[in-house]
C-alpha positions in Angstrom: -73.5 -14.4 -149.6 -76.3 -15.8 -151.7 -75.5 -13.1 -154.3 -71.8 -14.1 -154.1 -72.7 -17.7 -154.8 -74.7 -16.6 -157.8 -71.9 -14.6 -159.2 -69.4 -17.5 -158.8 -71.8 -19.8 -160.6 -72.3 -17.3 -163.4 -68.5 -16.9 -163.7 -68.1 -20.7 -163.8 -70.6 -20.9 -166.6 -68.8 -18.0 -168.4 -65.5 -19.8 -168.0 -66.9 -23.0 -169.4 -68.2 -21.2 -172.4 -64.8 -19.6 -173.0 -63.0 -23.0 -172.8 -65.6 -24.6 -175.1 -64.9 -21.9 -177.7 -61.2 -22.3 -177.3 -61.6 -26.1 -177.8 -63.6 -25.6 -181.0 -61.0 -23.1 -182.3 -58.1 -25.4 -181.6 -59.6 -28.8 -182.5 -61.0 -30.6 -179.4 -59.7 -34.1 -180.2 -56.2 -32.9 -180.7 -56.4 -30.9 -177.4 -57.4 -34.2 -175.8 -54.3 -35.9 -177.3 -52.0 -33.1 -176.0 -53.5 -33.3 -172.5 -53.2 -37.1 -172.6 -49.5 -36.8 -173.4 -48.9 -34.2 -170.7 -46.5 -35.1 -167.9 -48.9 -35.0 -165.0 -46.1 -35.5 -162.5 -45.5 -31.7 -162.9 -48.8 -30.8 -161.5 -47.7 -30.7 -157.8 -44.8 -28.3 -158.7 -47.2 -26.2 -160.8 -49.8 -25.9 -158.0 -47.0 -25.4 -155.4 -45.6 -22.5 -157.3 -49.1 -21.0 -157.7 -49.7 -21.4 -153.9 -46.4 -19.7 -153.3 -47.6 -16.8 -155.4 -50.7 -16.5 -153.2 -48.8 -16.9 -150.0 -46.4 -14.1 -150.9 -49.3 -11.9 -151.9 -50.8 -12.7 -148.5 -47.5 -11.4 -146.9 -48.1 -8.2 -148.8 -51.7 -8.0 -147.6 -50.7 -8.5 -144.0 -47.9 -6.0 -144.3 -50.4 -3.5 -145.7 -52.7 -4.0 -142.8 -49.9 -3.0 -140.4 -49.3 0.1 -142.5 -52.9 1.3 -142.0 -52.8 0.6 -138.3 -54.5 -2.8 -138.1 -52.1 -4.7 -135.8 -54.2 -6.9 -133.6 -55.7 -9.3 -136.1 -54.1 -12.7 -135.9 -52.1 -14.1 -138.8 -54.7 -16.9 -139.1 -57.7 -14.6 -139.4 -55.8 -12.4 -141.8 -54.9 -15.4 -143.9 -58.5 -16.5 -144.1 -59.7 -13.1 -145.0 -57.1 -12.8 -147.8 -57.7 -16.2 -149.3 -61.5 -15.7 -149.1 -61.1 -12.9 -151.5 -59.7 -15.3 -154.1 -63.2 -16.9 -154.3 -64.4 -13.7 -155.9 -61.6 -13.0 -158.5 -63.9 -14.2 -161.2 -66.4 -11.4 -160.6 -66.4 -8.4 -163.0 -63.5 -6.1 -162.4 -62.7 -8.3 -159.4 -65.2 -6.2 -157.5 -65.9 -9.3 -155.4 -62.6 -8.8 -153.8 -64.3 -6.1 -151.7 -65.4 -9.1 -149.8 -62.0 -8.9 -148.1 -62.9 -5.5 -146.7 -66.2 -6.7 -145.5 -64.7 -9.8 -143.8 -61.9 -7.6 -142.3 -64.6 -5.4 -140.8 -66.4 -8.4 -139.4 -63.2 -9.9 -138.0 -61.2 -6.9 -136.8 -63.7 -4.0 -136.9 -61.7 -2.1 -139.5 -63.8 0.4 -141.4 -64.1 -0.4 -145.1 -63.0 3.1 -146.0 -59.7 2.4 -144.3 -59.0 -1.0 -145.9 -60.4 -0.4 -149.4 -57.2 1.3 -150.6 -55.4 -1.9 -150.0 -57.2 -3.5 -153.0 -56.1 -0.6 -155.2 -52.5 -0.9 -153.9 -52.5 -4.6 -154.5 -53.6 -4.3 -158.1 -51.3 -1.4 -158.8 -48.1 -3.1 -157.3 -49.0 -6.4 -159.0 -49.3 -4.7 -162.3 -46.0 -2.9 -161.9 -44.3 -6.1 -160.8 -45.6 -7.9 -163.9 -44.5 -5.0 -166.1 -41.1 -5.5 -164.7 -41.2 -9.2 -165.4 -42.4 -8.5 -169.0 -39.9 -5.8 -169.7 -37.1 -8.1 -171.1 -39.5 -9.9 -173.3 -41.0 -6.6 -174.4 -37.7 -5.4 -175.6 -37.1 -8.6 -177.5 -40.5 -9.3 -179.0 -42.2 -5.9 -179.0 -45.8 -7.2 -178.6 -48.2 -5.3 -176.4 -46.0 -2.3 -175.7 -48.8 0.1 -176.4 -51.1 -1.3 -173.7 -48.3 -1.8 -171.2 -47.1 1.8 -171.8 -50.5 3.1 -171.0 -50.8 0.9 -167.9 -47.4 2.2 -166.7 -48.3 5.8 -167.3 -51.6 5.5 -165.5 -49.9 3.8 -162.5 -47.2 6.4 -162.2 -49.7 9.3 -162.5 -51.9 7.7 -159.9 -49.0 7.3 -157.4 -47.9 10.9 -158.0 -51.4 12.3 -157.4 -51.9 10.2 -154.2 -48.5 11.3 -152.9 -49.4 15.0 -153.4 -51.2 15.6 -150.1 -52.0 19.3 -150.5 -53.6 18.6 -153.9 -55.6 15.6 -152.6 -56.8 17.4 -149.5 -57.8 20.4 -151.6 -59.8 18.1 -154.0 -61.6 16.5 -151.1 -62.3 19.9 -149.5 -63.8 21.1 -152.7 -65.9 18.0 -152.9 -67.3 18.7 -149.4 -69.3 21.5 -151.0 -71.3 19.0 -153.0 -74.3 17.5 -151.1 -73.7 13.9 -152.1 -70.0 14.2 -151.2 -70.1 16.1 -148.0 -71.9 13.2 -146.2 -69.0 10.9 -147.1 -66.1 13.4 -146.7 -64.8 11.7 -143.5 -64.6 8.4 -145.3 -62.8 10.0 -148.2 -60.2 11.4 -145.8 -59.7 8.1 -144.1 -59.4 6.3 -147.5 -56.9 8.8 -148.8 -54.7 8.6 -145.6 -54.6 4.8 -146.1 -53.7 5.2 -149.8 -51.1 7.8 -149.0 -49.4 5.4 -146.4 -49.6 2.4 -148.7 -48.0 4.1 -151.7 -45.1 5.8 -150.0 -41.9 5.0 -151.7 -40.7 2.5 -149.1 -44.0 0.6 -149.1 -44.3 0.8 -152.8 -40.8 -0.7 -153.3 -41.4 -3.5 -150.8 -44.7 -4.4 -152.4 -43.3 -4.4 -155.9 -40.4 -6.6 -154.8 -42.8 -9.1 -153.2 -44.8 -9.0 -156.5 -41.7 -9.7 -158.6 -40.9 -12.8 -156.6 -44.5 -14.0 -156.3 -45.4 -13.6 -160.0 -42.0 -15.0 -161.1 -43.1 -18.2 -159.3 -46.3 -18.4 -161.4 -44.2 -17.8 -164.5 -42.1 -20.8 -163.6 -45.3 -22.7 -163.2 -46.3 -21.8 -166.8 -42.8 -23.0 -167.9 -43.5 -26.4 -166.2 -46.8 -26.5 -168.1 -45.0 -26.0 -171.5 -42.3 -28.5 -170.6 -44.9 -31.0 -169.6 -46.5 -30.6 -173.0 -43.2 -31.6 -174.6 -41.5 -28.3 -175.3 -37.7 -27.9 -174.8 -36.9 -26.9 -171.2 -34.7 -24.0 -172.1 -34.0 -20.6 -170.7 -35.6 -19.1 -173.8 -38.8 -20.9 -173.0 -38.7 -19.5 -169.5 -38.3 -16.0 -170.9 -41.2 -16.6 -173.3 -43.4 -18.1 -170.5 -42.7 -15.1 -168.2 -43.5 -12.5 -171.0 -46.6 -14.3 -172.2 -48.1 -14.8 -168.7 -47.3 -11.3 -167.5 -48.7 -9.5 -170.6 -51.8 -11.7 -170.7 -52.5 -11.2 -167.0 -52.1 -7.4 -167.3 -54.4 -7.3 -170.4 -56.9 -9.5 -168.7 -57.0 -7.2 -165.7 -57.3 -4.1 -167.8 -60.3 -5.7 -169.6 -62.2 -5.7 -166.3 -63.9 -8.9 -167.3 -64.4 -11.6 -164.6 -61.0 -13.0 -164.0 -59.9 -11.6 -167.4 -61.9 -14.5 -168.9 -61.6 -14.8 -172.7 -59.1 -11.9 -172.9 -56.4 -13.6 -170.9 -57.0 -17.0 -172.5 -57.0 -15.4 -176.0 -53.8 -13.5 -175.2 -51.9 -16.6 -173.9 -53.0 -18.8 -176.9 -52.2 -16.0 -179.4 -48.8 -15.1 -178.0 -47.8 -18.8 -177.8 -48.4 -19.0 -181.6 -47.1 -15.5 -182.5 -43.8 -16.0 -180.7 -43.3 -19.4 -182.2 -43.3 -21.2 -178.9 -45.5 -23.8 -180.7 -46.9 -23.9 -184.2 -49.7 -26.2 -183.1 -52.9 -24.4 -182.0 -54.1 -27.4 -180.0 -50.8 -27.4 -177.9 -51.2 -23.6 -177.3 -54.9 -24.2 -176.3 -53.9 -27.1 -174.0 -51.2 -24.9 -172.3 -53.8 -22.2 -171.8 -56.3 -24.5 -170.3 -53.8 -26.0 -167.9 -52.2 -22.8 -166.7 -55.6 -21.2 -166.1 -56.9 -24.2 -164.3 -53.8 -24.3 -162.1 -53.8 -20.6 -161.3 -57.2 -18.8 -161.6 -59.5 -21.7 -160.9 -57.2 -23.3 -158.3 -57.2 -19.9 -156.5 -61.0 -19.8 -156.7 -61.2 -23.3 -155.2 -58.9 -22.4 -152.4 -60.8 -19.2 -151.8 -64.1 -21.0 -151.5 -62.6 -23.2 -148.8 -61.2 -20.2 -146.9 -64.5 -18.4 -147.2 -66.3 -21.4 -145.7 -63.9 -21.5 -142.8 -63.9 -17.7 -142.2 -67.7 -17.4 -142.1 -68.2 -20.3 -139.8 -69.2 -18.9 -136.5 -68.0 -15.4 -137.5 -69.2 -12.6 -135.3 -68.9 -8.9 -135.8 -66.0 -7.3 -134.1 -65.6 -3.8 -132.6 -63.5 -1.3 -134.4 -61.5 -0.5 -131.3 -58.3 -1.8 -132.7 -58.0 0.7 -135.5 -56.2 3.9 -134.5 -58.1 7.2 -134.7 -57.5 9.4 -137.7 -55.3 11.6 -135.6 -53.2 8.7 -134.4 -52.8 7.4 -138.0 -51.8 10.9 -139.1 -48.9 10.7 -136.6 -48.0 7.2 -137.8 -47.9 8.5 -141.4 -45.9 11.5 -140.4 -43.3 9.3 -138.8 
């Protein structure tokens, strides 16, 4: 936990540096004027839509737990574990979200090797959902198709490889011959079985559908930000907001930087100007600051609160509620 606090403080400092650079680029006094003219009555709606995104992603998380055989954890504990992970989204590559696996082990006794694939499935299905949301804008505007095409290809290849059980088991079996792999072979089999279950077509479809709705809510939140800054509340603006937020989030995730810092902000500001949403850099910068504060940093704040609640009086749990590998094999077969 002390290390986690240090990482959060480091990321806060990095975020401050990014926003200072953005302010210098876009003219700080004019950004201040744009923020002063912002219609702050939209903030509850913006935060509400962001919270809706997080709640729907929690639904996916809890659904995933059931798919790997974790069925005795209470909804409250599952909610606290999920939201605690948001406190670590500003760590490099979001590796801090592994905290969810640790807390799940402490709460429900679930081995980390069984729950770790959920993090991969979450990132994968969120990415595919955002690709879906960005697709219409991609056809119209054409920006970022190279990066998005690579992301889509990698995602499809990954799903195909994981769904090829003979190939996966063969690879793990070959790996068992290596000294440093043989000691972890059991964990690899458990992790693979979880990944296989999570990325079956039915579960993949459900997760992407949830992602489409949840990230659409955040896109509407960005639309409210732009309208609050004085832009025309049109359907075209909603399309642009959806495209810009989706592409920027994907690019930020691919960068593996803490919370996509600098990359996501730069992408949002740049696309707002390139697509002609606004011709004023300070308005684009103000929009970027507002949406990132109301999404990324709002999530971090909620996550810190959840982390505090989840670690108060927490005691290690036994792992008796997780089915054996053989039982999970039967579940997967069914």
